VOBA-1610 file (N, C-alpha, C; in pm, whole numbers, padded with zeros to 5 digits, always signed):
BEGIN
Met+12021+05597+08484Met+12017+05694+08594Met+11934+05816+08554Ala+11852+05865+08646Ala+11770+05983+08619Ala+11858+06106+08605Arg+11811+06204+08531Arg+11887+06327+08515Arg+11896+06402+08647Asp+12008+06471+08665Asp+12027+06550+08786Asp+11927+06665+08786Phe+11855+06684+08899Phe+11752+06787+08906Phe+11809+06927+08889Tyr+11931+06948+08939Tyr+11992+07080+08924Tyr+12022+07108+08776Glu+12066+07004+08703Glu+12092+07021+08560Glu+11963+07047+08484Val+11855+06980+08525Val+11726+06998+08457Val+11684+07145+08462Leu+11700+07209+08579Leu+11661+07349+08593Leu+11771+07445+08552Gly+11893+07393+08530Gly+12003+07479+08489Gly+12051+07572+08598Val+12051+07524+08724Val+12097+07605+08836Val+12212+07535+08907Ala+12289+07613+08981Ala+12399+07556+09060Ala+12344+07483+09182Arg+12425+07394+09239Arg+12380+07316+09354Arg+12360+07403+09477Asn+12422+07522+09479Asn+12404+07611+09594Asn+12304+07723+09564Ala+12223+07706+09459Ala+12124+07808+09422Ala+12022+07827+09534Asp+11982+07953+09556Asp+11880+07976+09659Asp+11741+07957+09598Gln+11638+07967+09685Gln+11502+07936+09641Gln+11452+08033+09534Ser+11493+08159+09540Ser+11447+08254+09438Ser+11506+08220+09302Glu+11633+08175+09298Glu+11694+08135+09171Glu+11623+08012+09114Ile+11591+07918+09202Ile+11524+07796+09158Ile+11386+07829+09103Gln+11313+07918+09171Gln+11179+07953+09124Gln+11185+08027+08990Arg+11280+08120+08975Arg+11293+08192+08849Arg+11325+08097+08733Ala+11417+08004+08759Ala+11454+07908+08655Ala+11335+07822+08616Tyr+11259+07777+08717Tyr+11142+07693+08689Tyr+11038+07767+08606Arg+11004+07889+08646Arg+10898+07962+08577Arg+10938+07992+08432Lys+11066+08022+08410Lys+11112+08048+08274Lys+11101+07923+08188Leu+11148+07809+08241Leu+11144+07685+08165Leu+11002+07634+08147Ala+10919+07651+08251Ala+10781+07603+08242Ala+10705+07677+08132Arg+10730+07807+08119Arg+10663+07883+08013Arg+10710+07837+07875Gln+10838+07801+07863Gln+10892+07759+07734Gln+10842+07622+07691His+10823+07532+07789His+10797+07392+07755His+10658+07344+07791His+10570+07434+07837His+10434+07390+07870His+10367+07337+07743Pro+10306+07218+07749Pro+10245+07158+07628Pro+10140+07246+07563Asp+10076+07335+07639Asp+09976+07423+07579Asp+10039+07531+07493Val+10169+07556+07514Val+10239+07661+07440Val+10336+07602+07339Asn+10411+07502+07381Asn+10513+07439+07297Asn+10457+07313+07234Lys+10446+07311+07103Lys+10384+07198+07033Lys+10485+07092+06992Asp+10610+07107+07032Asp+10710+07004+07006Asp+10669+06874+07075Pro+10678+06758+07009Pro+10636+06632+07070Pro+10706+06599+07201Ser+10829+06649+07217Ser+10904+06619+07338Ser+10876+06718+07451Ala+10794+06821+07425Ala+10773+06927+07525Ala+10705+06873+07651Glu+10608+06783+07636Glu+10536+06733+07752Glu+10629+06658+07847Ala+10715+06571+07791Ala+10809+06497+07875Ala+10908+06592+07942Arg+10954+06690+07867Arg+11046+06789+07923Arg+10978+06867+08035Phe+10852+06905+08015Phe+10777+06980+08116Phe+10762+06896+08244Lys+10737+06767+08230Lys+10725+06680+08348Lys+10857+06672+08424Asp+10969+06663+08350Asp+11100+06662+08415Asp+11124+06791+08492Ile+11088+06903+08431Ile+11107+07034+08494Ile+11022+07044+08620Ser+10896+06998+08612Ser+10806+07005+08727Ser+10854+06917+08841Glu+10902+06796+08807Glu+10951+06707+08912Glu+11073+06766+08980Ala+11166+06821+08901Ala+11286+06881+08958Ala+11249+06996+09051Tyr+11154+07080+09008Tyr+11115+07194+09092Tyr+11044+07148+09219Asp+10957+07048+09208Asp+10886+06999+09326Asp+10983+06955+09434Val+11092+06892+09393Val+11190+06841+09491Val+11278+06955+09543Leu+11334+07035+09454Leu+11431+07137+09496Leu+11365+07256+09565Ser+11235+07277+09546Ser+11167+07388+09613Ser+11121+07350+09753Asp+11128+07222+09786Asp+11092+07175+09920Asp+11220+07154+09999Pro+11247+07235+10103Pro+11375+07225+10175Pro+11406+07085+10226Glu+11306+07013+10277Glu+11332+06881+10332Glu+11365+06782+10220Gln+11288+06785+10111Gln+11316+06694+10000Gln+11450+06727+09936Arg+11480+06857+09925Arg+11609+06895+09866Arg+11725+06845+09951Lys+11710+06853+10083Lys+11815+06804+10173Lys+11839+06655+10152Arg+11730+06579+10139Arg+11744+06433+10118Arg+11801+06404+09979Tyr+11760+06483+09880Tyr+11813+06462+09746Tyr+11964+06488+09742Asp+12007+06595+09809Asp+12150+06625+09815Asp+12227+06514+09884Ala+12164+06450+09982Ala+12233+06345+10058Ala+12232+06211+09987Phe+12120+06175+09923Phe+12103+06040+09872Phe+12089+06032+09720Gly+12087+06146+09651Gly+12077+06142+09506Gly+11943+06086+09461Glu+11943+06016+09347Glu+11818+05966+09289Glu+11749+05864+09379Asp+11817+05811+09480Asp+11756+05713+09570Asp+11688+05777+09690Phe+11676+05912+09690Phe+11629+05979+09812Phe+11489+05937+09852Arg+11406+05889+09757Arg+11271+05847+09792Arg+11269+05705+09849Arg+11376+05627+09821Arg+11378+05487+09863Arg+11441+05466+10000Val+11525+05560+10041Val+11599+05542+10165Val+11507+05569+10284Pro+11495+05475+10380Pro+11410+05498+10498Pro+11455+05621+10575Pro+11360+05692+10636Pro+11393+05818+10705Pro+11498+05803+10815Glu+11501+05684+10879Glu+11592+05668+10992Glu+11735+05636+10952Val+11762+05616+10823Val+11896+05584+10776Val+11971+05713+10746Ser+12088+05729+10804Ser+12167+05850+10785Ser+12248+05840+10655Pro+12294+05954+10603Pro+12379+05950+10483Pro+12503+05864+10501Glu+12563+05866+10620Glu+12681+05784+10644Glu+12648+05636+10635Glu+12536+05597+10695Glu+12494+05457+10686Glu+12464+05419+10542Trp+12406+05511+10467Trp+12376+05484+10326Trp+12503+05467+10245Arg+12604+05548+10273Arg+12732+05533+10203Arg+12792+05396+10230Arg+12784+05353+10354Arg+12838+05221+10390Arg+12761+05110+10319Ala+12628+05129+10310Ala+12547+05028+10242Ala+12582+05021+10094Arg+12600+05135+10029Arg+12633+05135+09887Arg+12772+05075+09863Ala+12867+05108+09954Ala+13000+05051+09941Ala+12996+04900+09960Tyr+12911+04853+10053Tyr+12897+04710+10078Tyr+12842+04640+09954Ala+12746+04704+09889Ala+12688+04646+09769Ala+12793+04633+09660Gly+12884+04732+09651Gly+12988+04725+09551Gly+13086+04613+09577Ala+13104+04579+09707Ala+13198+04473+09741Ala+13135+04336+09738Ala+13001+04327+09729Ala+12932+04199+09730Ala+12960+04123+09602Pro+12953+03986+09606Pro+12975+03907+09485Pro+12878+03950+09375Gly+12933+03979+09257Gly+12849+04021+09145Gly+12810+04167+09153Gly+12848+04235+09264Gly+12809+04375+09279Gly+12897+04465+09197Gly+13020+04488+09251Gly+13115+04571+09178Gly+13056+04704+09141Gln+13103+04756+09030Gln+13052+04883+08982Gln+12941+04863+08881Gly+12922+04740+08835Gly+12813+04715+08742Gly+12836+04787+08611Ala+12734+04779+08525Ala+12747+04840+08394Ala+12753+04991+08402Gly+12690+05044+08506Gly+12682+05189+08515Gly+12804+05251+08578Gly+12883+05172+08656Gly+12998+05228+08722Gly+12961+05316+08838Pro+13059+05377+08902Pro+13029+05464+09016Pro+12957+05588+08970Phe+12880+05646+09061Phe+12814+05771+09030Phe+12829+05864+09147Arg+12796+05992+09124Arg+12813+06095+09226Arg+12678+06159+09253Ser+12646+06177+09381Ser+12522+06245+09417Ser+12546+06322+09545Gly+12505+06447+09546Gly+12523+06530+09664Gly+12668+06551+09698Gly+12759+06540+09598Gly+12900+06563+09622Gly+12970+06443+09682Val+12902+06327+09695Val+12962+06207+09755Val+12965+06096+09651Arg+13074+06023+09642Arg+13090+05916+09544Arg+13030+05788+09600Phe+12941+05727+09524Phe+12880+05600+09562Phe+12913+05494+09457Thr+12880+05370+09487Thr+12893+05262+09391Thr+12756+05203+09368Asp+12721+05172+09243Asp+12588+05121+09211Asp+12559+04992+09285Val+12436+04980+09334Val+12390+04856+09395Val+12349+04762+09284Asp+12397+04637+09288Asp+12359+04539+09186Asp+12210+04513+09191Glu+12148+04496+09075Glu+12004+04480+09070Glu+11956+04355+09142Asp+12043+04256+09161Asp+12003+04132+09228Asp+11999+04146+09379Ile+12051+04256+09433Ile+12053+04275+09578Ile+11931+04354+09619Asp+11854+04302+09713Asp+11735+04371+09761Asp+11776+04482+09856Leu+11735+04605+09826Leu+11777+04720+09906Leu+11733+04707+10051Glu+11611+04661+10074Glu+11561+04649+10211Glu+11640+04544+10289Asp+11668+04429+10224Asp+11745+04327+10291Asp+11887+04373+10319Leu+11943+04449+10225Leu+12078+04500+10243Leu+12086+04591+10365Leu+11996+04687+10375Leu+11998+04779+10488Leu+11968+04705+10618Gly+11874+04613+10612Gly+11841+04539+10732Gly+11955+04453+10780Gly+12031+04393+10686Gly+12142+04307+10725Gly+12255+04384+10788Ile+12283+04503+10738Ile+12395+04580+10791Ile+12361+04648+10922Phe+12238+04699+10934Phe+12202+04780+11049Phe+12104+04709+11141Gly+12103+04577+11139Gly+12021+04503+11233Gly+11874+04524+11216Gly+11828+04541+11090Gly+11686+04557+11065Gly+11639+04701+11074Arg+11730+04792+11109Arg+11690+04931+11130Arg+11638+04996+11003Gly+11696+04956+10887Gly+11656+05018+10763Gly+11546+04944+10691Arg+11501+04830+10742Arg+11404+04749+10670Arg+11266+04814+10673Thr+11202+04814+10558Thr+11067+04867+10549Thr+10970+04773+10617Pro+10882+04820+10704Pro+10788+04732+10771Pro+10703+04657+10671Arg+10672+04531+10704Arg+10593+04447+10615Arg+10444+04465+10637Gly+10405+04534+10743Gly+10264+04554+10772Gly+10206+04668+10691Pro+10091+04723+10735Pro+10028+04834+10663Pro+10120+04955+10656Met+10121+05020+10540Met+10202+05140+10523Met+10116+05250+10461Pro+10126+05371+10511Pro+10049+05482+10452Pro+10098+05514+10313Gly+10009+05570+10231Gly+10047+05610+10096Gly+10132+05736+10096Ala+10202+05757+09986Ala+10290+05874+09975Ala+10208+05999+09943Asp+10255+06112+09995Asp+10196+06239+09957Asp+10238+06273+09814Gln+10153+06342+09742Gln+10182+06380+09604Gln+10158+06529+09585Glu+10219+06585+09480Glu+10201+06726+09448Glu+10156+06741+09303Phe+10076+06843+09279Phe+10025+06870+09144Phe+10013+07021+09130Glu+10060+07076+09019Glu+10051+07220+08998Glu+09929+07256+08915Ala+09865+07367+08950Ala+09751+07418+08875Ala+09776+07565+08843Glu+09775+07599+08715Glu+09794+07738+08674Glu+09658+07804+08654Ile+09641+07920+08715Ile+09514+07993+08705Ile+09543+08138+08668Ser+09439+08208+08623Ser+09454+08349+08587Ser+09437+08437+08710Val+09470+08565+08697Val+09451+08660+08806Val+09303+08668+08843Glu+09216+08672+08742Glu+09073+08680+08769Glu+09024+08556+08845Glu+09076+08439+08810Glu+09037+08317+08880Glu+09088+08317+09024Ala+09207+08375+09045Ala+09257+08388+09182Ala+09170+08481+09264Tyr+09115+08582+09200Tyr+09031+08680+09271Tyr+08893+08621+09303His+08832+08556+09207His+08694+08510+09223His+08683+08364+09269Gly+08792+08286+09257Gly+08782+08143+09278Gly+08745+08073+09149Thr+08776+07944+09139Thr+08749+07871+09015Thr+08746+07722+09044Gln+08731+07644+08940Gln+08734+07498+08949Gln+08835+07445+08849Arg+08894+07331+08883Arg+08985+07263+08792Arg+08954+07113+08793Ser+08962+07054+08675Ser+08952+06909+08663Ser+09093+06858+08639Leu+09148+06785+08735Leu+09287+06742+08731Leu+09296+06595+08692Thr+09377+06566+08593Thr+09405+06427+08557Thr+09543+06393+08612Ile+09546+06299+08704Ile+09668+06267+08776Ile+09712+06126+08737Thr+09837+06115+08695Thr+09894+05986+08658Thr+09992+05943+08765Gly+09973+05824+08818Gly+10061+05773+08923Gly+10075+05623+08912Pro+10140+05561+09010Pro+10158+05416+09010Pro+10025+05341+09005Asp+09920+05405+09054Asp+09788+05339+09056Asp+09709+05365+08927Gly+09770+05428+08827Gly+09700+05458+08703Gly+09652+05602+08698Gln+09563+05630+08605Gln+09511+05766+08589Gln+09380+05783+08665Arg+09363+05902+08720Arg+09236+05935+08784Arg+09211+06084+08767Thr+09085+06122+08774Thr+09046+06261+08755Thr+08979+06314+08881Leu+09022+06434+08923Leu+08964+06499+09039Leu+08908+06635+08999Asp+08788+06666+09045Asp+08731+06800+09029Asp+08756+06877+09157Val+08831+06986+09145Val+08878+07059+09263Val+08824+07202+09260Asn+08771+07247+09373Asn+08731+07387+09390Asn+08848+07466+09445Ile+08891+07569+09372Ile+09000+07656+09417Ile+08936+07782+09474Pro+08955+07810+09601Pro+08884+07922+09664Pro+08934+08058+09617Ala+08850+08158+09634Ala+08889+08295+09601Ala+09001+08341+09695Gly+09095+08417+09639Gly+09200+08476+09723Gly+09326+08393+09735Val+09342+08286+09654Val+09466+08211+09661Val+09579+08297+09602Val+09701+08270+09649Val+09817+08346+09601Val+09913+08250+09532Asp+10005+08307+09455Asp+10102+08227+09382Asp+10188+08147+09479Gly+10202+08017+09453Gly+10282+07929+09538Gly+10205+07867+09653Gln+10079+07907+09673Gln+10000+07851+09784Gln+09975+07702+09761Arg+09981+07626+09870Arg+09958+07482+09865Arg+09821+07452+09927Ile+09739+07382+09851Ile+09607+07341+09899Ile+09610+07191+09925Arg+09578+07153+10047Arg+09586+07012+10084Arg+09454+06942+10056Leu+09462+06833+09981Leu+09346+06749+09953Leu+09367+06617+10028Arg+09308+06610+10144Arg+09333+06497+10234Arg+09287+06365+10170Gly+09376+06266+10176Gly+09341+06132+10131Gly+09339+06113+09980Gln+09387+06214+09903Gln+09384+06203+09757Gln+09522+06174+09698Gly+09619+06140+09783Gly+09753+06106+09736Gly+09765+05960+09700Gly+09887+05906+09713Gly+09910+05767+09678Gly+09838+05671+09772Arg+09802+05556+09720Arg+09735+05455+09800Arg+09831+05389+09898Gly+09779+05356+10016Gly+09859+05283+10113Gly+09857+05134+10081Thr+09946+05061+10149Thr+09948+04915+10133Thr+09881+04852+10254Gly+09821+04737+10230Gly+09747+04673+10338Gly+09630+04762+10377Ser+09621+04791+10505Ser+09515+04879+10554Ser+09568+05021+10578Gly+09684+05053+10519Gly+09744+05184+10538Gly+09660+05295+10476Glu+09657+05410+10543Glu+09580+05524+10495Glu+09644+05582+10368Pro+09561+05634+10275Pro+09620+05700+10158Pro+09690+05829+10197Gly+09785+05871+10113Gly+09853+05998+10138Gly+09766+06115+10096Asp+09821+06234+10108Asp+09750+06356+10071Asp+09803+06408+09938Leu+09718+06482+09869Leu+09757+06549+09746Leu+09767+06699+09775Tyr+09879+06759+09738Tyr+09900+06902+09759Tyr+09892+06972+09623Leu+09793+07059+09610Leu+09775+07135+09487Leu+09851+07267+09502Ile+09950+07288+09417Ile+10032+07409+09422Ile+09979+07508+09318Ile+09942+07626+09365Ile+09881+07726+09277Ile+09989+07811+09210Arg+09977+07826+09079Arg+10063+07917+09003Arg+09973+08017+08930Ile+09995+08145+08953Ile+09918+08249+08885Ile+09991+08287+08757Ala+09923+08269+08644Ala+09985+08292+08514Ala+10010+08441+08491Pro+10114+08476+08416Pro+10136+08617+08379Pro+10012+08672+08309His+09980+08799+08337His+09859+08861+08284His+09896+08982+08198Pro+09825+09004+08087Pro+09861+09118+08002Pro+09829+09254+08065Arg+09745+09257+08168Arg+09703+09385+08227Arg+09749+09403+08370Tyr+09745+09298+08450Tyr+09772+09309+08592Tyr+09903+09240+08631Arg+09965+09293+08737Arg+10078+09229+08801Arg+10038+09192+08944Val+10097+09084+08994Val+10063+09035+09127Val+10186+09035+09214Ser+10171+09085+09336Ser+10277+09079+09436Ser+10213+09041+09568Gly+10222+08913+09603Gly+10151+08864+09721Gly+10002+08877+09698Arg+09935+08957+09781Arg+09792+08984+09761Arg+09766+09118+09694Asp+09870+09197+09673Asp+09854+09327+09608Asp+09853+09310+09456Leu+09772+09392+09391Leu+09762+09392+09246Leu+09800+09528+09190Tyr+09858+09528+09072Tyr+09898+09651+09005Tyr+09838+09651+08865Gly+09779+09763+08825Gly+09719+09773+08693Gly+09729+09914+08639Pro+09713+09931+08508Pro+09729+10064+08445Pro+09610+10155+08470Leu+09637+10285+08475Leu+09534+10388+08485Leu+09558+10489+08372Pro+09499+10468+08254Pro+09519+10562+08143Pro+09453+10697+08175Leu+09527+10805+08152Leu+09476+10941+08180Leu+09498+11030+08059Ser+09402+11118+08036Ser+09422+11222+07934Ser+09511+11331+07995Pro+09573+11413+07912Pro+09657+11521+07966Pro+09580+11612+08062Trp+09454+11643+08031Trp+09378+11732+08118Trp+09335+11664+08247Glu+09309+11532+08244Glu+09279+11459+08367Glu+09400+11459+08459Ala+09517+11438+08400Ala+09640+11437+08481Ala+09669+11576+08538Ala+09645+11679+08458Ala+09677+11815+08502Ala+09575+11869+08603Leu+09446+11844+08577Leu+09341+11903+08658Leu+09295+11812+08772Gly+09318+11680+08759Gly+09271+11587+08861Gly+09123+11557+08845Gly+09074+11468+08933Gly+08933+11434+08930Gly+08910+11287+08952Ala+08783+11247+08958Ala+08747+11106+08975Ala+08752+11036+08841Val+08827+10926+08835Val+08849+10855+08709Val+08819+10706+08731Pro+08747+10641+08638Pro+08722+10498+08652Pro+08847+10417+08621Val+08861+10302+08687Val+08972+10211+08662Val+08920+10068+08671Glu+08972+09981+08585Glu+08930+09842+08585Glu+09019+09760+08679Thr+08956+09678+08762Thr+09026+09586+08852Thr+08968+09447+08830Pro+09033+09342+08877Pro+08977+09207+08862Pro+08841+09192+08930Gly+08812+09278+09029Gly+08683+09273+09096Gly+08578+09359+09030Gly+08611+09422+08917Gly+08516+09509+08847Gly+08565+09652+08843Ser+08482+09740+08790Ser+08520+09881+08776Ser+08515+09951+08912Ala+08612+10038+08935Ala+08618+10118+09057Ala+08650+10262+09018Thr+08648+10351+09114Thr+08678+10492+09089Thr+08795+10534+09176Val+08890+10603+09114Val+09006+10651+09187Val+09011+10803+09174Asn+09045+10869+09283Asn+09058+11015+09282Asn+09201+11052+09242Val+09213+11114+09126Val+09345+11151+09074Val+09378+11292+09120Pro+09489+11310+09193Pro+09528+11445+09236Pro+09570+11529+09115Ala+09545+11658+09121Ala+09591+11747+09016Ala+09742+11742+09005Gly+09792+11745+08883Gly+09937+11743+08862Gly+09997+11604+08866Thr+09917+11501+08840Thr+09967+11363+08841Thr+10049+11335+08715Ser+10167+11277+08733Ser+10253+11241+08620Ser+10248+11090+08597Ser+10292+11045+08480Ser+10297+10902+08450Ser+10385+10830+08551Gly+10341+10712+08590Gly+10416+10632+08685Gly+10369+10645+08828Arg+10292+10748+08857Arg+10244+10764+08995Arg+10145+10653+09028Arg+10157+10598+09149Arg+10069+10489+09193Arg+09964+10542+09290Leu+09840+10509+09260Leu+09728+10551+09345Leu+09664+10426+09404Arg+09658+10420+09537Arg+09613+10298+09605Arg+09462+10295+09623Leu+09405+10179+09591Leu+09265+10150+09623Leu+09267+10043+09731Lys+09248+10083+09855Lys+09260+09993+09968Lys+09158+09880+09960Gly+09207+09758+09981Gly+09120+09641+09988Gly+09070+09589+09855Arg+09122+09643+09742Arg+09075+09597+09611Arg+09173+09498+09546Gly+09267+09446+09627Gly+09356+09341+09577Gly+09292+09205+09595Leu+09374+09100+09603Leu+09321+08965+09620Leu+09258+08953+09758Pro+09140+08892+09767Pro+09073+08878+09897Pro+09146+08776+09985Lys+09112+08777+10112Lys+09166+08681+10207Lys+09053+08630+10293Arg+09046+08498+10306Arg+08933+08439+10378Arg+08927+08488+10522Arg+09040+08491+10586Arg+09047+08544+10723Arg+09158+08650+10726Gly+09118+08775+10742Gly+09217+08881+10747Gly+09195+08985+10639Glu+09288+09078+10632Glu+09277+09191+10541Glu+09310+09149+10398Pro+09230+09195+10300Pro+09265+09168+10160Pro+09382+09256+10117Gly+09436+09227+10001Gly+09541+09311+09947Gly+09486+09440+09889Asp+09573+09525+09839Asp+09534+09653+09779Asp+09556+09649+09628Phe+09489+09740+09559Phe+09509+09756+09416Phe+09579+09890+09393Tyr+09685+09887+09315Tyr+09761+10008+09285Tyr+09741+10043+09138Ala+09674+10156+09114Ala+09653+10206+08978Ala+09773+10291+08938Glu+09838+10256+08829Glu+09960+10322+08785Glu+09927+10417+08670Ala+09947+10546+08693Ala+09909+10649+08596Ala+09989+10636+08467Gln+09917+10641+08354Gln+09978+10640+08221Gln+09910+10749+08139Ile+09980+10861+08114Ile+09921+10973+08041Ile+09922+10942+07892Lys+09805+10948+07833Lys+09788+10920+07691Lys+09752+11048+07617Val+09799+11060+07493Val+09763+11176+07411Val+09691+11126+07287Pro+09603+11209+07230Pro+09532+11166+07109Pro+09628+11146+06992Thr+09601+11042+06914Thr+09688+11015+06798Thr+09653+11103+06679Ser+09530+11157+06676Ser+09491+11252+06570Ser+09407+11362+06635Leu+09422+11482+06588Leu+09357+11597+06648Leu+09258+11661+06550Ser+09145+11705+06606Ser+09054+11787+06526Ser+09115+11927+06513Ala+09060+12006+06427Ala+09112+12142+06409Ala+09103+12221+06539Glu+08991+12207+06611Glu+08974+12281+06736Glu+09072+12232+06843Glu+09090+12100+06850Glu+09186+12046+06949Glu+09327+12097+06919Arg+09364+12095+06794Arg+09497+12144+06758Arg+09513+12291+06797Arg+09410+12372+06772Arg+09417+12514+06808Arg+09437+12532+06958Leu+09363+12455+07037Leu+09373+12467+07183Leu+09511+12423+07232Phe+09564+12314+07178Phe+09697+12270+07218Phe+09803+12372+07178Glu+09789+12430+07062Glu+09886+12531+07018Glu+09878+12654+07107Glu+09757+12692+07147Glu+09741+12806+07237Glu+09804+12777+07372Leu+09784+12652+07422Leu+09844+12614+07550Leu+09996+12618+07541Arg+10049+12573+07427Arg+10195+12576+07408Arg+10249+12718+07415Glu+10175+12811+07359Glu+10221+12950+07357Glu+10208+13016+07494Arg+10105+12981+07568Arg+10076+13048+07695Arg+10145+12984+07815Ser+10170+12854+07810Ser+10221+12782+07928Ser+10372+12801+07944Ala+10415+12817+08070Ala+10559+12826+08101Ala+10614+12691+08146Phe+10530+12588+08143Phe+10571+12456+08192Phe+10675+12394+08098Asn+10784+12343+08159Asn+10889+12273+08082Asn+10916+12139+08152Pro+10872+12027+08094Pro+10888+11898+08161Pro+11034+11855+08175Arg+11123+11918+08100Arg+11266+11884+08108Arg+11342+11971+08205Asp+11267+12053+08277Asp+11331+12143+08372Asp+11269+12124+08509Gln+11245+11999+08546Gln+11182+11970+08674Gln+11290+11944+08780Arg+11273+12001+08895Arg+11368+11983+09004Arg+11310+11887+09108
//
């Protein structure tokens, strides 16, 4: 039996989407093969990705809760109640019983293992008058999902990825153009690049899910970007035009006189672009820096300022 997806991510069955996403991102960073060199990391990362793909999709999660590990095999028109009856019937069939694995639990409902000699399609068709039987004619291929991690700069400018996808049809490589302005969690549809259909059935689609990697300089919130704005004490006190680095290149921000650390100064439209519509904004966050070593003249001036100034940063109202 496959591992329970909730256990894989370490979340409760009633976890909301934000909890599921936080758990996934934490585990993905720990077990990504590029970071974790343990031989088992790649397999663990695949388990984590599969669990997240299912539990982050409301429709797939609903079916998983209802049908357990068989959620991909159960025809859409079969209800959970009909599935319970089918599983119970399999347990009562000659040679069925509980089998070596015994009963199992999925979605809070107790089922009995279907004996391997019983064909699932024939079983459903026999009980429900053919309603659950998979058509023997052409069938479309299944949709597939693949995650691509990119940097903030790549999200801003656009990039390319060469994806190696392993599936029932073997391995294949796709060269994909990722457009400028994608956001974290965005799904890009690649029509006809999913699983192969049977007979003359159309292939499914491949959905590329974008993940923006943590950045040492920038933070991302939707299309808005946040980055540091280092200031000297005199720049913060006197104000003025100061250069700031953004993913789109150097820009200039007007610093008001009397700016303290932590103040955010907005550069409208300098966040992630948007193909149709308004781009995000860039927020420069003031960080006042002081020299680590002083020349004799600098020390004299700072000492004079200390003697003359009435400013007390601990007495602010």
